[in-house]
PyMOL commands that place a pseudoatom at each C-alpha (Angstrom):
pseudoatom trace, name=CA, resn=MET, resi=1, chain=A, elem=C, hetatm=0, pos=[-142.473, 39.589, 121.018]
pseudoatom trace, name=CA, resn=ALA, resi=2, chain=A, elem=C, hetatm=0, pos=[-141.168, 40.217, 124.498]
pseudoatom trace, name=CA, resn=LYS, resi=3, chain=A, elem=C, hetatm=0, pos=[-142.068, 37.932, 127.373]
pseudoatom trace, name=CA, resn=LYS, resi=4, chain=A, elem=C, hetatm=0, pos=[-141.850, 38.789, 131.046]
pseudoatom trace, name=CA, resn=VAL, resi=5, chain=A, elem=C, hetatm=0, pos=[-139.779, 36.388, 133.196]
pseudoatom trace, name=CA, resn=THR, resi=6, chain=A, elem=C, hetatm=0, pos=[-138.401, 36.367, 136.709]
pseudoatom trace, name=CA, resn=ILE, resi=7, chain=A, elem=C, hetatm=0, pos=[-134.738, 35.660, 137.380]
pseudoatom trace, name=CA, resn=THR, resi=8, chain=A, elem=C, hetatm=0, pos=[-132.572, 35.660, 140.481]
pseudoatom trace, name=CA, resn=LEU, resi=9, chain=A, elem=C, hetatm=0, pos=[-129.259, 37.510, 140.443]
pseudoatom trace, name=CA, resn=ASP, resi=10, chain=A, elem=C, hetatm=0, pos=[-126.524, 37.914, 143.020]
pseudoatom trace, name=CA, resn=GLU, resi=11, chain=A, elem=C, hetatm=0, pos=[-126.531, 41.389, 144.558]
pseudoatom trace, name=CA, resn=ASP, resi=12, chain=A, elem=C, hetatm=0, pos=[-123.191, 42.342, 143.018]
pseudoatom trace, name=CA, resn=ILE, resi=13, chain=A, elem=C, hetatm=0, pos=[-124.380, 41.237, 139.562]
pseudoatom trace, name=CA, resn=LEU, resi=14, chain=A, elem=C, hetatm=0, pos=[-127.585, 43.254, 139.951]
pseudoatom trace, name=CA, resn=ALA, resi=15, chain=A, elem=C, hetatm=0, pos=[-125.594, 46.319, 141.009]
pseudoatom trace, name=CA, resn=PHE, resi=16, chain=A, elem=C, hetatm=0, pos=[-123.395, 45.888, 137.929]
pseudoatom trace, name=CA, resn=VAL, resi=17, chain=A, elem=C, hetatm=0, pos=[-126.441, 45.541, 135.650]
pseudoatom trace, name=CA, resn=ASP, resi=18, chain=A, elem=C, hetatm=0, pos=[-128.053, 48.630, 137.161]
pseudoatom trace, name=CA, resn=LYS, resi=19, chain=A, elem=C, hetatm=0, pos=[-124.872, 50.671, 136.743]
pseudoatom trace, name=CA, resn=ARG, resi=20, chain=A, elem=C, hetatm=0, pos=[-124.372, 49.551, 133.134]
pseudoatom trace, name=CA, resn=ALA, resi=21, chain=A, elem=C, hetatm=0, pos=[-128.048, 49.984, 132.266]
pseudoatom trace, name=CA, resn=ALA, resi=22, chain=A, elem=C, hetatm=0, pos=[-128.034, 53.548, 133.600]
pseudoatom trace, name=CA, resn=SER, resi=23, chain=A, elem=C, hetatm=0, pos=[-125.207, 54.452, 131.228]
pseudoatom trace, name=CA, resn=ASN, resi=24, chain=A, elem=C, hetatm=0, pos=[-126.654, 52.545, 128.257]
pseudoatom trace, name=CA, resn=GLY, resi=25, chain=A, elem=C, hetatm=0, pos=[-128.505, 55.471, 126.670]
pseudoatom trace, name=CA, resn=GLU, resi=26, chain=A, elem=C, hetatm=0, pos=[-131.591, 54.415, 124.755]
pseudoatom trace, name=CA, resn=THR, resi=27, chain=A, elem=C, hetatm=0, pos=[-131.985, 51.110, 126.641]
pseudoatom trace, name=CA, resn=ALA, resi=28, chain=A, elem=C, hetatm=0, pos=[-131.465, 52.642, 130.075]
pseudoatom trace, name=CA, resn=ASN, resi=29, chain=A, elem=C, hetatm=0, pos=[-133.215, 49.902, 132.044]
pseudoatom trace, name=CA, resn=ARG, resi=30, chain=A, elem=C, hetatm=0, pos=[-132.374, 46.440, 133.325]
pseudoatom trace, name=CA, resn=SER, resi=31, chain=A, elem=C, hetatm=0, pos=[-134.448, 44.572, 130.778]
pseudoatom trace, name=CA, resn=GLY, resi=32, chain=A, elem=C, hetatm=0, pos=[-133.049, 46.491, 127.836]
pseudoatom trace, name=CA, resn=TYR, resi=33, chain=A, elem=C, hetatm=0, pos=[-129.465, 46.052, 129.010]
pseudoatom trace, name=CA, resn=ILE, resi=34, chain=A, elem=C, hetatm=0, pos=[-129.823, 42.329, 129.729]
pseudoatom trace, name=CA, resn=ASN, resi=35, chain=A, elem=C, hetatm=0, pos=[-131.603, 41.792, 126.396]
pseudoatom trace, name=CA, resn=ASP, resi=36, chain=A, elem=C, hetatm=0, pos=[-128.776, 43.595, 124.551]
pseudoatom trace, name=CA, resn=VAL, resi=37, chain=A, elem=C, hetatm=0, pos=[-126.069, 41.594, 126.329]
pseudoatom trace, name=CA, resn=LEU, resi=38, chain=A, elem=C, hetatm=0, pos=[-127.795, 38.265, 125.694]
pseudoatom trace, name=CA, resn=SER, resi=39, chain=A, elem=C, hetatm=0, pos=[-128.465, 39.173, 122.070]
pseudoatom trace, name=CA, resn=GLN, resi=40, chain=A, elem=C, hetatm=0, pos=[-124.751, 39.892, 121.534]
pseudoatom trace, name=CA, resn=HIS, resi=41, chain=A, elem=C, hetatm=0, pos=[-123.814, 36.661, 123.305]
pseudoatom trace, name=CA, resn=ARG, resi=42, chain=A, elem=C, hetatm=0, pos=[-126.249, 34.650, 121.176]
pseudoatom trace, name=CA, resn=ARG, resi=43, chain=A, elem=C, hetatm=0, pos=[-124.731, 36.163, 118.018]
pseudoatom trace, name=CA, resn=LYS, resi=44, chain=A, elem=C, hetatm=0, pos=[-121.224, 35.162, 119.166]
pseudoatom trace, name=CA, resn=VAL, resi=45, chain=A, elem=C, hetatm=0, pos=[-122.333, 31.616, 120.029]
pseudoatom trace, name=CA, resn=LEU, resi=46, chain=A, elem=C, hetatm=0, pos=[-124.069, 31.145, 116.670]
pseudoatom trace, name=CA, resn=GLU, resi=47, chain=A, elem=C, hetatm=0, pos=[-121.042, 32.538, 114.851]
pseudoatom trace, name=CA, resn=ALA, resi=48, chain=A, elem=C, hetatm=0, pos=[-118.742, 30.118, 116.683]
pseudoatom trace, name=CA, resn=GLU, resi=49, chain=A, elem=C, hetatm=0, pos=[-121.063, 27.211, 115.836]
pseudoatom trace, name=CA, resn=MET, resi=50, chain=A, elem=C, hetatm=0, pos=[-121.088, 28.185, 112.138]
pseudoatom trace, name=CA, resn=ILE, resi=51, chain=A, elem=C, hetatm=0, pos=[-117.310, 28.488, 112.059]
pseudoatom trace, name=CA, resn=ALA, resi=52, chain=A, elem=C, hetatm=0, pos=[-116.976, 25.060, 113.708]
pseudoatom trace, name=CA, resn=ALA, resi=53, chain=A, elem=C, hetatm=0, pos=[-119.347, 23.509, 111.157]
pseudoatom trace, name=CA, resn=LEU, resi=54, chain=A, elem=C, hetatm=0, pos=[-117.531, 25.119, 108.228]
pseudoatom trace, name=CA, resn=THR, resi=55, chain=A, elem=C, hetatm=0, pos=[-114.167, 24.021, 109.624]
pseudoatom trace, name=CA, resn=GLU, resi=56, chain=A, elem=C, hetatm=0, pos=[-115.482, 20.476, 109.961]
pseudoatom trace, name=CA, resn=ASP, resi=57, chain=A, elem=C, hetatm=0, pos=[-116.657, 20.556, 106.322]
pseudoatom trace, name=CA, resn=ALA, resi=58, chain=A, elem=C, hetatm=0, pos=[-113.322, 21.966, 105.172]
pseudoatom trace, name=CA, resn=ASN, resi=59, chain=A, elem=C, hetatm=0, pos=[-111.515, 19.079, 106.873]
pseudoatom trace, name=CA, resn=ASP, resi=60, chain=A, elem=C, hetatm=0, pos=[-113.851, 16.381, 105.495]
pseudoatom trace, name=CA, resn=PRO, resi=61, chain=A, elem=C, hetatm=0, pos=[-112.290, 14.822, 102.367]
pseudoatom trace, name=CA, resn=GLU, resi=62, chain=A, elem=C, hetatm=0, pos=[-115.582, 13.290, 101.202]
pseudoatom trace, name=CA, resn=TYR, resi=63, chain=A, elem=C, hetatm=0, pos=[-117.345, 16.634, 101.438]
pseudoatom trace, name=CA, resn=GLN, resi=64, chain=A, elem=C, hetatm=0, pos=[-114.524, 18.398, 99.612]
pseudoatom trace, name=CA, resn=GLU, resi=65, chain=A, elem=C, hetatm=0, pos=[-114.633, 15.771, 96.844]
pseudoatom trace, name=CA, resn=GLU, resi=66, chain=A, elem=C, hetatm=0, pos=[-118.378, 16.316, 96.442]
pseudoatom trace, name=CA, resn=ILE, resi=67, chain=A, elem=C, hetatm=0, pos=[-117.898, 20.088, 96.274]
pseudoatom trace, name=CA, resn=ALA, resi=68, chain=A, elem=C, hetatm=0, pos=[-115.218, 19.639, 93.602]
pseudoatom trace, name=CA, resn=LEU, resi=69, chain=A, elem=C, hetatm=0, pos=[-117.626, 17.495, 91.560]
pseudoatom trace, name=CA, resn=TRP, resi=70, chain=A, elem=C, hetatm=0, pos=[-120.348, 20.131, 91.843]
pseudoatom trace, name=CA, resn=ASP, resi=71, chain=A, elem=C, hetatm=0, pos=[-117.850, 22.818, 90.782]
pseudoatom trace, name=CA, resn=CYS, resi=72, chain=A, elem=C, hetatm=0, pos=[-117.291, 20.812, 87.578]
pseudoatom trace, name=CA, resn=VAL, resi=73, chain=A, elem=C, hetatm=0, pos=[-121.042, 20.545, 86.951]
pseudoatom trace, name=CA, resn=VAL, resi=74, chain=A, elem=C, hetatm=0, pos=[-121.619, 24.241, 87.552]
pseudoatom trace, name=CA, resn=GLY, resi=75, chain=A, elem=C, hetatm=0, pos=[-118.680, 25.215, 85.372]
pseudoatom trace, name=CA, resn=ASP, resi=76, chain=A, elem=C, hetatm=0, pos=[-119.589, 23.042, 82.366]
pseudoatom trace, name=CA, resn=GLY, resi=77, chain=A, elem=C, hetatm=0, pos=[-121.449, 25.841, 80.606]
pseudoatom trace, name=CA, resn=ILE, resi=78, chain=A, elem=C, hetatm=0, pos=[-124.894, 24.257, 80.600]
pseudoatom trace, name=CA, resn=GLU, resi=79, chain=A, elem=C, hetatm=0, pos=[-127.593, 26.792, 81.338]
for i in range(1, 79): cmd.bond("trace and resi %d" % i, "trace and resi %d" % (i + 1))
show_as sticks, trace
zoom trace
């Protein structure tokens, strides 16, 4: 669901958005361009957060010990 908001942009940023939006094909408007850019940025931020969390888990000896114990349970052949 889309929601209408009002934002304030510097003139040079608005000119950049307008230029990029005009060459953006199917989303050739400000809203479509800004939505696409923010969607890509959100994906990158979430990816970085997941990588940081996984790296933290990989460096946590207690967590790794627990995973090793679960690997033994899963691999014991009990169905």
